[in-house]
KEKE-3310 file (N, C-alpha, C; in steps of 0.2 Angstrom, whole numbers, plus 5000, padded with zeros to 4 digits):
npx = (5876:5883:5891:5898:5892:5879:5881:5884:5873:5863:5869:5867:5854:5851:5856:5849:5836:5837:5841:5828:5821:5824:5823:5812:5799:5792:5785:5775:5760:5749:5738:5729:5725:5727:5722:5709:5705:5704:5718:5731:5750:5756:5770:5775:5787:5796:5812:5829:5832:5819:5815:5826:5821:5809:5812:5820:5810:5801:5809:5813:5801:5796:5788:5793:5803:5794:5784:5794:5799:5786:5781:5793:5792:5780:5784:5795:5787:5778:5787:5792:5781:5777:5789:5792:5780:5779:5792:5791:5779:5782:5795:5790:5780:5788:5796:5786:5776:5761:5758:5761:5753:5740:5740:5745:5735:5728:5739:5741:5731:5732:5744:5742:5732:5731:5738:5733:5720:5715:5715:5702:5695:5702:5702:5688:5688:5699:5700:5707:5718:5736:5735:5729:5737:5750:5746:5743:5755:5761:5754:5756:5771:5772:5769:5780:5792:5787:5787:5802:5808:5801:5808:5822:5822:5820:5831:5839:5854:5849:5857:5863:5854:5851:5863:5865:5853:5857:5867:5863:5857:5844:5828:5825:5839:5843:5835:5840:5854:5856:5844:5840:5852:5855:5845:5845:5852:5842:5831:5837:5837:5824:5820:5824:5817:5805:5807:5807:5793:5786:5788:5781:5768:5765:5765:5756:5745:5745:5742:5729:5721:5723:5730:5738:5751:5762:5773:5766:5754:5759:5761:5748:5742:5750:5747:5733:5733:5739:5755:5768:5783:5784:5778:5788:5800:5795:5794:5807:5812:5806:5812:5825:5825:5822:5832:5843:5838:5839:5854:5858:5852:5857:5872:5870:5867:5878:5886:5882:5883:5895:5902:5897:5900:5906:5899:5912:5915:5914)
npy = (5429:5428:5441:5444:5434:5439:5450:5447:5438:5448:5456:5448:5447:5459:5461:5451:5456:5468:5465:5458:5468:5476:5466:5458:5464:5469:5458:5454:5448:5459:5462:5454:5459:5474:5480:5476:5485:5498:5504:5513:5513:5507:5503:5489:5482:5491:5499:5503:5516:5522:5519:5525:5539:5539:5538:5549:5558:5555:5558:5571:5576:5574:5563:5550:5552:5555:5545:5534:5539:5539:5526:5518:5525:5519:5505:5506:5510:5500:5489:5493:5492:5478:5471:5475:5472:5458:5452:5454:5448:5434:5432:5432:5421:5410:5410:5410:5396:5396:5407:5402:5393:5399:5409:5402:5395:5408:5413:5403:5406:5419:5418:5409:5416:5426:5443:5452:5448:5456:5468:5474:5475:5483:5495:5499:5500:5510:5518:5524:5530:5533:5524:5512:5506:5505:5496:5485:5481:5478:5468:5458:5456:5454:5440:5433:5438:5434:5422:5419:5426:5417:5404:5407:5410:5397:5390:5394:5387:5377:5378:5390:5399:5394:5395:5409:5412:5406:5413:5424:5435:5446:5445:5454:5456:5444:5443:5454:5451:5438:5430:5440:5442:5428:5425:5433:5430:5422:5431:5441:5434:5432:5444:5448:5441:5446:5458:5457:5453:5463:5473:5468:5467:5480:5486:5479:5483:5496:5495:5491:5499:5512:5528:5544:5549:5535:5521:5509:5516:5523:5513:5508:5519:5520:5507:5509:5520:5516:5517:5508:5510:5516:5508:5497:5505:5509:5495:5490:5500:5496:5483:5487:5495:5484:5475:5483:5486:5473:5470:5478:5475:5462:5465:5470:5458:5451:5458:5458:5445:5439:5432:5418:5403:5403:5397:5391:5401:5397)
npz = (5580:5565:5558:5545:5537:5538:5532:5518:5516:5515:5505:5494:5492:5490:5477:5469:5470:5464:5451:5447:5449:5438:5426:5427:5431:5420:5417:5426:5433:5433:5426:5432:5445:5446:5434:5434:5444:5438:5438:5434:5426:5437:5446:5451:5455:5461:5454:5460:5459:5460:5472:5479:5476:5482:5495:5498:5496:5507:5518:5517:5519:5530:5534:5534:5546:5555:5557:5560:5573:5580:5580:5585:5598:5603:5603:5612:5624:5627:5627:5640:5649:5648:5649:5665:5672:5667:5670:5685:5689:5684:5692:5705:5704:5702:5713:5724:5728:5730:5724:5710:5708:5709:5698:5686:5679:5672:5666:5656:5649:5643:5637:5628:5619:5605:5605:5595:5594:5604:5601:5595:5607:5615:5608:5610:5625:5627:5616:5600:5602:5610:5622:5618:5609:5615:5626:5620:5615:5626:5631:5622:5624:5638:5642:5636:5643:5655:5656:5653:5665:5674:5671:5672:5686:5691:5686:5695:5704:5720:5730:5729:5734:5747:5754:5754:5762:5774:5778:5782:5774:5769:5762:5752:5748:5743:5732:5725:5723:5721:5714:5704:5696:5693:5685:5674:5661:5656:5656:5646:5635:5633:5631:5618:5610:5614:5608:5595:5594:5598:5588:5577:5582:5583:5571:5566:5572:5569:5556:5555:5563:5560:5565:5569:5560:5558:5555:5553:5548:5537:5529:5526:5521:5509:5503:5500:5489:5473:5482:5478:5478:5490:5501:5500:5504:5517:5524:5522:5530:5544:5544:5545:5558:5568:5565:5570:5584:5588:5587:5596:5607:5608:5609:5623:5629:5627:5636:5648:5652:5652:5660:5656:5648:5630:5614:5602:5587:5571)
capx = (5874:5889:5890:5899:5887:5872:5882:5884:5866:5859:5871:5865:5846:5849:5858:5842:5831:5839:5839:5821:5816:5825:5821:5805:5794:5786:5781:5772:5753:5746:5732:5725:5723:5727:5717:5702:5701:5707:5724:5736:5756:5758:5776:5774:5792:5802:5819:5832:5831:5813:5816:5831:5818:5803:5815:5822:5805:5797:5813:5812:5794:5796:5783:5796:5805:5790:5784:5799:5798:5780:5782:5798:5791:5775:5787:5798:5783:5774:5791:5794:5776:5777:5795:5791:5775:5781:5798:5789:5775:5788:5799:5784:5778:5795:5798:5781:5772:5755:5755:5761:5746:5735:5741:5746:5730:5729:5745:5741:5725:5735:5750:5740:5728:5735:5737:5730:5714:5712:5714:5695:5692:5707:5699:5682:5690:5703:5700:5711:5725:5741:5735:5728:5742:5754:5745:5742:5762:5763:5752:5761:5778:5772:5770:5786:5796:5785:5791:5809:5810:5800:5813:5828:5823:5819:5836:5846:5854:5846:5862:5864:5850:5852:5869:5862:5849:5861:5873:5858:5855:5838:5825:5827:5847:5844:5833:5846:5862:5856:5839:5839:5858:5854:5839:5845:5854:5834:5827:5838:5835:5817:5818:5827:5810:5800:5807:5803:5786:5784:5787:5775:5762:5763:5765:5749:5741:5744:5739:5722:5719:5728:5727:5742:5756:5766:5776:5759:5750:5762:5760:5741:5740:5753:5742:5727:5732:5743:5761:5772:5789:5782:5778:5794:5805:5792:5796:5814:5813:5804:5816:5832:5824:5821:5840:5847:5838:5842:5860:5859:5849:5863:5877:5869:5867:5885:5891:5880:5884:5903:5906:5895:5904:5903:5901:5917:5911:5918)
capy = (5430:5429:5447:5443:5429:5442:5455:5443:5436:5455:5458:5443:5447:5465:5459:5447:5461:5473:5461:5456:5475:5478:5462:5454:5468:5471:5451:5453:5448:5466:5463:5450:5465:5481:5482:5476:5490:5503:5508:5512:5515:5506:5500:5484:5480:5497:5500:5506:5522:5524:5518:5531:5546:5540:5538:5557:5563:5554:5560:5578:5579:5572:5558:5544:5551:5556:5538:5531:5541:5537:5518:5517:5527:5515:5498:5506:5510:5494:5484:5495:5491:5472:5468:5476:5468:5451:5450:5454:5442:5428:5430:5428:5414:5405:5411:5406:5391:5398:5412:5399:5389:5404:5412:5398:5395:5414:5415:5400:5408:5424:5417:5406:5421:5431:5448:5457:5447:5460:5476:5478:5477:5488:5501:5501:5503:5515:5522:5524:5533:5527:5518:5504:5501:5501:5491:5479:5478:5475:5462:5453:5455:5452:5433:5431:5439:5431:5414:5420:5426:5411:5399:5408:5409:5391:5387:5395:5381:5378:5379:5398:5402:5392:5399:5417:5412:5403:5419:5429:5439:5448:5443:5460:5456:5439:5446:5459:5449:5431:5428:5443:5440:5421:5424:5438:5427:5420:5437:5445:5430:5431:5451:5447:5437:5450:5464:5457:5452:5471:5477:5464:5468:5487:5487:5476:5487:5503:5494:5490:5504:5519:5536:5548:5545:5529:5516:5505:5521:5523:5507:5507:5523:5518:5502:5511:5524:5514:5518:5502:5512:5519:5502:5494:5509:5507:5488:5492:5505:5493:5479:5490:5496:5476:5474:5488:5486:5466:5470:5482:5470:5456:5468:5470:5453:5449:5463:5456:5437:5438:5425:5412:5400:5404:5392:5394:5400:5395)
capz = (5574:5561:5554:5540:5534:5538:5527:5513:5513:5513:5498:5488:5492:5486:5469:5467:5470:5458:5444:5447:5447:5430:5422:5429:5434:5414:5416:5433:5431:5434:5423:5437:5450:5445:5428:5436:5447:5434:5442:5429:5428:5445:5447:5455:5459:5461:5454:5466:5457:5462:5479:5481:5476:5487:5502:5498:5497:5513:5523:5516:5520:5537:5535:5537:5552:5561:5558:5564:5581:5583:5580:5591:5605:5606:5605:5620:5631:5628:5632:5648:5654:5647:5654:5672:5673:5666:5675:5691:5690:5683:5698:5711:5702:5703:5720:5729:5726:5729:5717:5705:5707:5707:5692:5680:5673:5669:5662:5650:5645:5640:5634:5620:5615:5601:5608:5591:5596:5609:5598:5596:5615:5618:5606:5614:5632:5628:5610:5594:5604:5614:5627:5616:5606:5621:5631:5615:5614:5633:5630:5618:5625:5644:5644:5635:5649:5661:5656:5654:5671:5678:5670:5675:5693:5693:5684:5700:5710:5726:5735:5730:5738:5754:5755:5755:5768:5780:5778:5786:5769:5770:5755:5747:5745:5739:5726:5721:5722:5719:5709:5698:5692:5691:5680:5670:5654:5654:5654:5642:5629:5631:5629:5611:5607:5614:5604:5588:5595:5599:5581:5575:5585:5584:5565:5563:5574:5566:5550:5557:5568:5560:5568:5568:5555:5559:5550:5549:5544:5531:5524:5525:5516:5503:5500:5497:5483:5479:5479:5479:5482:5499:5504:5500:5509:5524:5525:5524:5537:5549:5545:5548:5566:5571:5566:5575:5591:5590:5588:5603:5614:5608:5613:5631:5633:5629:5639:5654:5653:5650:5663:5653:5642:5624:5610:5598:5580:5564)
cpx = (5882:5889:5893:5895:5880:5873:5881:5877:5862:5863:5868:5857:5845:5851:5852:5837:5831:5839:5833:5818:5817:5822:5813:5799:5789:5782:5776:5765:5748:5740:5726:5722:5723:5722:5711:5700:5705:5713:5729:5743:5758:5764:5777:5781:5797:5809:5821:5831:5824:5814:5819:5826:5812:5807:5818:5816:5801:5802:5812:5805:5792:5791:5788:5801:5800:5786:5788:5799:5792:5780:5787:5795:5786:5778:5791:5793:5779:5779:5792:5789:5776:5783:5794:5787:5777:5787:5795:5783:5779:5791:5795:5781:5783:5797:5793:5776:5765:5753:5756:5756:5740:5734:5742:5741:5729:5733:5745:5737:5729:5740:5748:5734:5732:5732:5732:5722:5710:5713:5706:5694:5696:5704:5693:5684:5693:5705:5705:5718:5730:5739:5733:5733:5748:5752:5744:5750:5764:5759:5754:5767:5778:5773:5776:5791:5793:5788:5799:5812:5808:5806:5820:5828:5824:5826:5842:5847:5852:5851:5865:5859:5848:5857:5868:5858:5854:5866:5868:5856:5848:5834:5826:5835:5847:5841:5837:5852:5862:5850:5839:5845:5857:5850:5840:5848:5846:5831:5829:5837:5829:5816:5820:5820:5805:5799:5806:5796:5783:5783:5783:5769:5760:5763:5759:5743:5739:5740:5730:5717:5723:5726:5733:5749:5761:5768:5769:5753:5753:5761:5753:5739:5743:5749:5736:5726:5733:5750:5766:5780:5788:5782:5784:5799:5801:5794:5803:5816:5813:5810:5822:5830:5824:5828:5843:5845:5839:5849:5861:5858:5855:5870:5876:5869:5875:5889:5889:5882:5891:5906:5902:5900:5901:5906:5906:5914:5916:5922)
cpy = (5432:5436:5448:5440:5434:5447:5452:5441:5444:5456:5455:5445:5455:5464:5456:5453:5466:5470:5460:5462:5477:5473:5459:5459:5469:5464:5449:5452:5454:5465:5460:5455:5471:5483:5482:5481:5498:5507:5507:5514:5514:5501:5494:5481:5486:5496:5504:5513:5526:5525:5524:5538:5545:5541:5546:5561:5561:5557:5568:5581:5578:5567:5552:5545:5552:5549:5533:5533:5538:5529:5515:5519:5521:5507:5500:5506:5505:5489:5486:5491:5483:5468:5469:5471:5458:5449:5449:5448:5434:5425:5429:5423:5408:5404:5408:5401:5393:5403:5408:5396:5394:5408:5408:5397:5401:5415:5411:5403:5416:5423:5414:5411:5426:5439:5453:5453:5452:5467:5478:5480:5483:5495:5504:5504:5510:5520:5520:5526:5529:5523:5511:5501:5500:5497:5484:5476:5474:5469:5457:5450:5453:5445:5430:5431:5436:5425:5413:5420:5420:5405:5401:5409:5402:5387:5390:5389:5383:5380:5386:5401:5400:5395:5406:5416:5410:5410:5425:5436:5440:5445:5448:5458:5450:5440:5450:5456:5442:5430:5433:5442:5433:5421:5427:5435:5424:5425:5440:5442:5430:5439:5451:5446:5442:5456:5464:5456:5459:5474:5474:5466:5476:5489:5485:5480:5493:5502:5493:5496:5511:5525:5541:5546:5541:5526:5511:5510:5523:5519:5506:5513:5523:5513:5506:5517:5520:5517:5512:5505:5515:5512:5499:5499:5508:5499:5489:5495:5500:5487:5482:5492:5490:5475:5477:5487:5479:5467:5475:5478:5464:5460:5469:5465:5449:5452:5459:5449:5436:5432:5420:5409:5402:5398:5396:5394:5399:5401)
cpz = (5571:5557:5548:5534:5533:5531:5519:5510:5511:5506:5492:5487:5488:5479:5466:5466:5464:5451:5442:5445:5440:5425:5422:5430:5426:5414:5421:5430:5434:5433:5429:5442:5447:5440:5430:5441:5444:5436:5435:5430:5436:5444:5452:5459:5457:5459:5460:5465:5460:5469:5482:5482:5480:5494:5503:5499:5504:5519:5523:5519:5527:5539:5538:5543:5558:5562:5562:5572:5584:5584:5586:5596:5608:5607:5612:5625:5631:5630:5638:5652:5653:5651:5662:5673:5673:5670:5683:5694:5690:5689:5704:5710:5705:5710:5725:5725:5725:5725:5711:5703:5706:5700:5686:5675:5669:5664:5657:5645:5640:5636:5627:5618:5611:5603:5603:5591:5600:5607:5598:5603:5617:5615:5609:5620:5632:5622:5604:5596:5606:5617:5625:5614:5611:5624:5626:5616:5620:5633:5628:5620:5633:5646:5642:5640:5654:5662:5655:5661:5677:5677:5672:5682:5695:5691:5690:5705:5716:5731:5734:5736:5746:5756:5758:5761:5774:5782:5782:5781:5769:5763:5750:5744:5742:5732:5722:5719:5720:5714:5704:5693:5689:5686:5673:5663:5651:5650:5649:5635:5628:5629:5620:5608:5607:5610:5597:5589:5594:5592:5577:5575:5584:5576:5562:5566:5571:5559:5550:5560:5566:5564:5567:5565:5558:5555:5548:5546:5538:5525:5521:5520:5509:5499:5497:5491:5477:5478:5483:5481:5490:5503:5504:5504:5516:5526:5527:5530:5543:5550:5548:5555:5569:5571:5570:5582:5593:5590:5595:5609:5615:5611:5621:5633:5634:5635:5647:5656:5649:5654:5661:5648:5636:5618:5604:5591:5576:5561)
residu = (MET:ASN:PHE:LYS:ARG:ALA:VAL:LEU:ALA:PHE:ALA:VAL:LEU:ALA:ILE:LEU:TYR:GLY:VAL:ALA:ALA:GLN:VAL:GLY:SER:PRO:TYR:LEU:PRO:ARG:ARG:VAL:TRP:TRP:ILE:ALA:HIS:HIS:VAL:ASP:ASN:VAL:GLU:LEU:LEU:PRO:THR:TYR:ALA:SER:LEU:ALA:ASP:GLU:THR:VAL:PHE:LEU:VAL:ARG:SER:GLY:ILE:LEU:PRO:GLN:GLY:VAL:VAL:VAL:SER:THR:GLY:ARG:VAL:LEU:ALA:GLY:LEU:LEU:VAL:GLY:VAL:VAL:VAL:GLY:VAL:ALA:VAL:GLY:VAL:SER:MET:ALA:SER:ARG:SER:HIS:VAL:ASP:ASP:ILE:LEU:SER:PRO:TRP:VAL:ALA:LEU:VAL:ARG:TYR:THR:PRO:ALA:LEU:ALA:LEU:LEU:PRO:LEU:TYR:VAL:LEU:TRP:PHE:GLY:LEU:GLY:GLU:PRO:SER:LYS:VAL:LEU:LEU:VAL:ALA:THR:ALA:VAL:GLY:PRO:VAL:MET:LEU:LEU:GLY:ALA:TYR:GLN:GLY:VAL:ARG:ALA:ILE:PRO:ARG:VAL:HIS:LEU:ASP:ALA:ALA:THR:LEU:LEU:GLY:ALA:PRO:GLY:SER:MET:ILE:LEU:ARG:ARG:VAL:VAL:LEU:PRO:GLY:ALA:LEU:PRO:HIS:ILE:LEU:SER:SER:PHE:ARG:ILE:ALA:LEU:GLY:LEU:ALA:TRP:VAL:THR:ILE:VAL:ALA:ALA:GLU:LEU:VAL:ALA:PRO:THR:ILE:PRO:SER:LEU:GLY:TYR:LEU:LEU:ALA:VAL:ALA:ALA:ALA:PHE:PRO:ARG:VAL:PRO:THR:ILE:VAL:VAL:GLY:ILE:VAL:THR:ILE:GLY:GLY:LEU:VAL:LEU:LEU:SER:ASP:ALA:ILE:THR:LEU:GLY:VAL:TYR:ARG:ALA:ALA:THR:GLN:TRP:MET:PRO:ARG:ARG:VAL:GLU:ASP)
# end
């Protein structure tokens, strides 16, 4: 990711939004929807002043910080479960052919089943609380991490494994010193994908089955009243959290793979 280009793109988008909010808002087709539902004085495209006021209110009231903490905690918990299980199963499948033969059909089934389709079942099993949402995130990211670990182990040159075996290294040492370091680039690349998928999953789950105040809950309540500035602030907050977590992950990836050749950027 080129930081300067990203900042430039964000600045252009911010300017375009500001112009649209000042000029285009009065011409939006609000009568098509809002008047039909007898809703008056709805700012469909909030100005920056409205967004600033709404942000101050949400922060001072504690609604936005609580939503950030709750949603981030769910994402981290789901990632922890999904990464541990996915990497463990992926390494086992890549290392043992009989495990691969047994689990491959089931992995394909889970991989191509949308995680959100399991939300009603998880709610029936575990209720509307934290377990159902954490397990939903884990279900979404688990197959991604599994495939990353699987491909990473498969990409390790066979000569490295044979050399470690001939030198008398036990299986646990081969796993720690050869398999996991060799598969690490693939695992970290998959983690970046899984991270974005985790945020998409948790926000959608919180919108469908809201419980305690979270970012998805905030969006659902704001849409019901409606409060468009609150919706925009919530969306921007989620986007900022995703970008921040992705930047941290990218930094960890570059630090852990310094030995890999880099593409020369313009």
